[in-house]
Phi, psi and omega in degrees: 000320184294319179299315182301319184273000177280177186279170187300316184298311183297323180293321181292319182289326176293319180297316180298312181301314184298310186295318181296312180298320181298316182298324177290319176308310183297346177255018177078008179273117176236115182208168172227024181242012180289170176294333172291326174294319180288324182270324188247309193268356187296326183293321175292315183297326181291335176287346175247016175102338172089004188232019183289129177243334191204128183227143174238133178239142180203210174075312181208157178297145176242139181297147178303323183297314179292325171301314179298320181296312173304316180296317180294312190284323190268336180066038178227166173291147178231122175250139173248131181241165172219143175182190179225131176310322186282352175247028182066034169067248197300137177239321179216161181197145178282168174276154177306322180269005177277114186258007178269120179276188175079016173213161176245033169079187180259179186297141172290156184300334186262015187241140162245134181248148174213124179270129185207140175299149170228084188300328182288344175255010185062025181263139179207151178273015182270011177281155178251356183221162178256098181299328178303317186294318181292320183292322181296326180286314185288333179294353178281346176300132174293347177268359191247119174265316181218151179207145179226118182256128177216175183198177178234134180289350173271349183255163184268354182216169177262157179234143172241142168259121188247126171261108185294149168285115195302311186300314176297318183292318183295322175299316174302315183294323180292322178297313186286317191254353178076014185204163179265159180201153179287161183298326183295322179291313182308315188297340176279346183281129175305321182300327178292317175300316179295321179300311186283327177297313182295320188289324175290320179294331172293320175297317181300317181297316182294330178261019170061035168287138180277169188304319179292338183272333180287132173291142181254347182208151176223158174238131178272122181248116176289343185258122181298154170286134182223167168298320183290329173269013170077014188252352176231149177284173175294348178263013174074021175266149181290134169272094190298320182296321179290328182287317177304312181299317181293323190252000187296329179290317178298322182292322182297319181289321175302321181290333181285333187255341182262127180263000000 
């Protein structure tokens, strides 16, 4: 955000430094002592102690753009892993020198993997998109607090349930209509849905989501997903089967009305 608000010269210098470091990473060179680190990225590195050499990310998917930014600015190796705490954690992991994001690597040497349908939990291999990838992109919107993306394989587009971020949406409403209103009322306004839909679609386009991955309709939910209402796990991950069950009737109606 600071770079975006800075002057043209500062943005140009940062972009040049970023691209030079990225070129090195793609050649397998990972370091934090280049001239670009000393001139540009040292302030970012100092916020993390200035001595990061190796980082592991897990728990939830991370966007390729964020991974790239971390590798460039911190000058250290970043691995992405996948696993389940209840199954002794790590199942897959990327290699330290793998600079391509959007995947969580191959099976760990201690792991046997099997892909299988779990009908009782509404899990199936018959999906055509990766909703977590889409959600991670859309949550960068200032209007989005939480989001759940779902679809129907018999329909031609995706739908999102969005829990809006109250402050920016209430500010927009007051500016547009000249009066204040509660979040529940704002969520009922077609203009609010259009505002947020256009904003997340813009983010999707910037992050190169294809047409099939972009949501074409949204439902605004004023009540957050929480552990207490059964929509989040204790580690604050979305319970997709429960979310699907809760909103399937609403999504069905949206499919009937949106052409």
